[in-house]
N, C-alpha and C positions, 0 to 999 in steps of 0.2 A: 634557541632550538635547532640543531643539525638538520641538515639536510636529508633525507632518506629517500632513496632512488624506487621504485617499483619491482627493479630486479631485487633490492637487499631486502625488500619487504617479504617477498616471493622467498627469498631464503632462507628471512628468519620464521618463517611459518612451515617452511619445511623444517628446520633445526627444531622446533616445537613436537614433531615426530621421531626427531631423532634422540629422543632422550635416553640414557642409560638405563636399562630394563631390569638392575638390581632391586627396586624397589618395588616392582609387580609382579605381578603370579603371572609367569609365562603359559600364554595359551587359553586365557581363561573365558570359557563359554558358559557361565552360568549367567541365566538374563536377571535373576534376582541381585547377586554383587554388582552386576552388570548399572542395574536401577539406585541402588546404593551409592555407586560412585556418583553419577550425575545427578542424584540428589543434590550433594553438597559439591556439585561442579561449581557452582557460582558462588561459594567462597574464596574458593582458590583455586582459579581455572586451571594456573600453570602444574599445579600438583595434579588436579583432575588427570591433565594433558599424559603425564606421566603415568597414571594408572592404568590409562585407557588404552594407552598401546601394547599393554599385554593381553587385552582380548583379540582372542579371534574372530574375527566379524564372519568368516566363512562355516564356522560352527553355532553360529547363535542361529534362533529362530527371525523369519524376515522381519518382522516386525522391531526385533530388538537392534538387529544388522542396520537396520536405517538408522535407529537409536544413534547407536554407536558412532556410524559414519558423519551425519550430522554435528553431531554433540564435539568429534575430533575437529571438525572442517570448522566449526562456527567459535569454540573454545580457541582455538589456535588464534583466528581474525582478533575475538577479545584479548589475548595477549598480547598480540602488537599493538593494540589499540594501547590497552595500559599504558606499554612502554614508552609510547612514541608520542600518543596524544592525550594524555591522562587530564582532560578538561569537559566541561558541559556535562552532558547527559551519556554516560558511557557508551556505546553500541549506538547513539542514538541521533545527536546533536551537542554538536560546539557549543551550544549555546544553553546555560542552565534556567537564565531567567528573560523571559518574551512575555508579549503582550497577552499571549494565552498560557503561558505556565511558568512554574513555581510554588516555591512555598507561599507565597501571599496570594494566589486566588483560592486557597483552601479556607475558610472561614473559620474552621477547628484548629488550621496548624497555629502554633504557638510562636512566640517572638522568638525565640532560640532558633526554630528551624528557620526563618527565616534569615537571622545574623550569620548561622552557617552558612547558605547560600550567599551572604553578600562576600564571606570572607574567601568562597571558593570563585565568585567573579572579580575578588581582587587578586587572586591567585592568577586565575586563568589569565588576566589582562598580561601581566607579569613573562608570560610564556606568548603573547601575540594575541590573544583571542578574546577579541568585543565583539560583542554587536554592530552589525553593520549601521547604516548611514541611512533613517527613516526607519529603521525596525527599533531602536533606540529609544527613539523620538514617541514611536507608538508607544513600548511600555515602560517609557515617564509617565507619557498620560495617562496609563492607565492605574500604575502607580499612585500618580497624585491622587485619582478618583479612591482608590481606597486608600487610602490615606486621610482622607478628608472624613471619610466612614466610621476610621477605626478610630484606641482608644485604648490609654495606658501604654503600656509595655509596647505594645503591636504596634502602635503608632508608631512608638519610639524606633521600631526597627525597621520601620516601612521609611520612615524620613532617614535612618541613615544610608538604607539601600537606595533611595532614591539621588542622596548626597553624591554616591560612588559613580552611580551613573551618568549624573548631569556631567560629574568631573570628568568624563569616558566622551562627550559630545565631540570633543575637539579632535579627539585621534580615533573616532570611529573608522573603519575601513571600507571601503566600496561591498556593496551586496556580493555573494558569493563566496565560495570556500577559496578561488583564484588567489583572493586578496588574504586568505591567512597562510599561515609557516606552512611549509609543505603540505596545502590545503589540496592538490591533485592525488597524491597517496592518501590522503586521508579519505576522503572522498572514494578511492577506490576500494578503501578497505569495507566503509561501511556498505556499500556496493554487494559486495563478495558478501558478509558478513549475514545478508535474509536472502542470498539469489542463490549462488553457487559458486567455487572456485573459479569458473570457466565464462564468467562474463566481464568484456573486457571493455572500457566505457567507450572507446572511439568506434571498437564493431559495431557495440547495442546504437551504436547513435546512426552508422550506416543504415542498418536493417531498419532502425524507427522510416528515415529517410524516406527510403524503399515504398514503407508499408503504408504510410502518407501521399507518396504518390498515386499508389493503385488506388486508396481511396477518395482519394481527389477527384479520379478519372472515373469510379464510379459515380459519385456524386452528379457531377457534371453531366451524364447520361441521364440519371434519374430526374436532376430538376429540368433539362431540355424535353424529355418527357411530358415533364406537368406544364411547360411553358412558362418557365420563369429562366430568361438565360439572360441577364444583363446584373450587370456587378457583380464583385469580387465573391467568393465564395462566401464569405463572411454574410456578406449585404443581401445575397441570397436566401441563405439561413434565416436571417433577419427578416425578411420579406413572408417567408412560410411561419414563421414565428406568432407574427401580428394577422394571420388569416383569420377573421373571427371564425369561420365555417367550422375552424380544430379547434375552437376553446369550449370549453365545458362551463358551464352555468356557475357564477361565483354565489352559491349555496348549498347547501342539503342535496337536493335533486342532483346539482353537477357534481358533486363529488361522489355519491351513491354510483351514478353512472361511468363514474372513472373505473370504479372497483369493481361495478360489473362487467368493463370491459377488458379488464384485468385479468378477470376470471375466464371469460371466453375465451383469451390468448392462451393462458395458461391449459383450458382444454383442449385446446388445437394441438398442446404438446404433447400432450401425455401418451397416444399412441403410437410416438415415435420414441420412448423411454425405453422399452425393452430391444428394440433395433440396435441403440444406442448403450445401455448398459446390461441387458437380458435383466434378471429376479432384480427387485430395488425390494427393501424391506415398506411394510406398507403404510407406515406414518409418513414414507418420503412419499407416495404418491397421494395423500391425505392431503399438502398443502395448499391452502387459499394465500390472496390477498385481503387484507381488514384494513377497514379506517379507524383511524385515528378517533380517541374519546374528545369530545369538545374541549374539556380543560387542557387537554395533550396539544392539539391545536393553539391555541390561547395562549400555550406557556410558550412555545417554539419549538417544540420537541422534534426531532430530524427522525427521518424512516426509520425505524429498527426490525430486526427479526427474531422470533422467538421458533429457534430449531426445534423440528420436532425429536421426540425423545419417549421411547415405550408407548402406549398410550395417546401421549398428550400431540393434537396436530401441531403441524407446522405454521407460520404464519408470517407475511411478509405484512407490515403495518408500515402504511404508504403514510408520509406526511404530503398532502393536499391542501394547505392553508393557504400558500400565494397560488391558487390552482389556474389561474390565468396565466402563469408561467409553466403550465404542463398541458402543453399540446394534446392534443391526443394520440397525434402521429411517435410521440414520442416517449409512448409509454408500453409499445411491443417492448422493445428492447429491455426495459426493464425488467419486465416479468422474466425475460431470460438470465438476465445476469442475478436476481435476486430469488428467484423461485428454483423454476427449471426451465434450464437444465443446470443451473448456476450452483449458487450458496446453498442450496434446501439438498442438492443429492450431495455436494463435498460436504460440507459439514456433521451432517448424518452419519455418513461412513468413516471419517473421521473419526467421531467420537468412538463406534464399535472397536474400530483400529486400535483405540487410545496410544497414542504416539506419547513419549516422555515430552514433558514441559519443555525441554533444552530445545528437542526438534521442532518444535509448532512455533518457538521464537527463532530459532536460525534457519528455518524453510517458512518464515510469516507469510514474503510476499507472494507464495503459492496460492492462499484463498482468494486472494484477489484475481490474480492474474489466469486461473482456473473460472473465475466468474465472467471474466473478460471473452476466454476461449469462448463458454458458453453463450454468449450471446451470436457469436461468429457460427459457431455451430448450427442454432439456429436456424441463421442466414442461410446457410449450405444445404440445409434442410428443404427450404421454401417457405419460410412459415412466414416469408414477407411477400411472397409470391402473386402481383398482381395487385400490390399497393405500394405504389411508388412513394408516397410518404412515410407509410411506415418505416420502410427500407434508408430513405433520407434519417429517419429519427434513430436505425442503426448506424448509419454513416455516422451522423454527428456524434453518438456517443464513443463509435471509435475512433475518431479525429479528435475527441475530446482528452482521452487515454494518451494518445500518439501526441498530443499539444503538449501536453503537461509533462511527458518523460522528456519532447525532446528540452522543453524548458526546461526541467531538471539538470541535465547534462549542458544546456550553455549556459544558463548562470552559473553554474560552480565549477567550471570547465575551462571554456571560453570564453569569461569575461564578458557577457551581455549584461546589458542594464534590465533591471526588469520592465523598463518601460519599450524595451525590444522584446523582449517577450509577451509583452501584453499587447504590442500590434500585431508581433504572430499572429497570435489565438485570435483580437479580432477579425485578422484577413480571415483567417480557416472556418474560426465557428459563428464567429456573430455575435451570437448568445452564449452566454455561461452556461455550463451545467446547474442544473437546479438547486443541487445543496454546495456549488462551489464556484459564488461570484469570484469574479477574476482578482480583485484587491485581496480576498480572503484567500485565496488559492496561492498567486502568488507569496504570500507570507508564510503557509506552508511550505512552499519549498524551499523557502530561505532556511526557517528553522527543524525543516526535518530533510536534510539532503540525502538525495538516493533514493529515497522509499518510492516517488511515484516511478522512477525508471527502474528499479526494483520490481514494479509491480509487472511495468511493458515485458520487462526483460523473461520475467515466468512465465505470462500468457505470451509470447510469442517464441518459447523453448515449448510448451506445448504444441501450440498450433503448428511450427515446424515441425513437428516429431511425428505428428498425426497423419501425416502427407502419405496417402500409401500404405495405412494400419485398418485394420480390420475393424472397426472401432469398438465391439464388446469388447477383446482384449486389450486391445489399447489401454483404453480408461480403465478395467481391473488393473493393471498395469501399473497406472498412474495413479488411481486413486485408491487402491486396496489396502494397503499399511499406511494412510493417513499421506499429510503432504510429505513433499520431499522437495531437495535440492536441485535447482538446475542440472548440474554434475552428476547428482546420484538419479535422475528422471532418465538422463540419454544411458546410464550405463544398464538401467533393468529396460529398458523401450528398445535398445540399439546392442546392447550387450557388451559395450567398449567403453 
């Protein structure tokens, strides 16, 4: 595979917009025709780009204009990815089969689907793309267990895939995209695909580090205020985590109390919503935290959202199965992330705006970025005031997002080992986030390059743009038409 510089990638993207206009209808401003082009764009990204060039963005309604802008940017990236990196899961990962992904994980997948992926794995290997050490071993172990439980043609297909992966162990590269052909350019494209064309990995890394230093200083002051002064920051968080005074009893009464505490925190934020957003749909104001059923808890189901719609109230169904891993002081920030002013504001407003699925895909980092921003919005409003431990919970969640984004960049661009990233996480966090054990989260970083960095980039863009802005018009600009890419957001807010 030939080497590809970042400059040539940008030039290639620009060339996608410089296609000859002969095949398009000039100055097209029909939202219905736009939607028809977007609906079929995934089948022919390059052809869709040629058609989209003829649309007059300025003449379209606001929502359609944003759909057009996001589609042009995202499809241009997808064209570059298909041209230079036709491997793995297009637009998402260089790895098609992993310990948690691939046709082998689906019991209903026919043997032919597994065989197709085996052929793709072989083709990817000829281009220099193989699972890294450690990850390939865990994939083989998972496939061996699946093979032992399979019969017939499915078992034969799994055996063939296993044989190929075993043969690749000797040539497995170190973890991270820096070990793959032209991996830095590939990573930069993946990052741009779901955030915006203005995100530069090196600048993002520096911004994340500045924010981490600020958050560490804040946590240091709070720990001093509650009398925990010795040890690394991670050790101090672990000390607080193990303090039995802040743990809920491991039973129905403890779980019900945790839910009641979360709903009390939700009541505290309600009076601030008009100041931040103006009028909101009634279904947004009616959201609540809810317990899982006993069968859901027993089955290991993770927390999930029921987004409000019409007369249906919104709910965050919280996972409290391992309740001793959820000290009371960690939950207020969860309320503001998952409920108000986080996902349960953004997602219902987006549903009303109905952006095209392509915009949802090419601005996918925005949703998590908004929810992380919402945690900080609650903190700046004083919702943790007088409760140093709840504020430390907010700091821990913030550090979790910062450390995993920094780890994402360091693993894939700086060549850091997973062990180095893990050491960094332990130093700053001490304890993993409830839903993201360290080992599991490291695998996610390896399997989905740029995803965590993209979320942080979107969050910090929202946060930076909010400085000095009146909250209601700012939030209306950012949320009113559904999710947007970071460069689009800058244009909307700053007019440039």
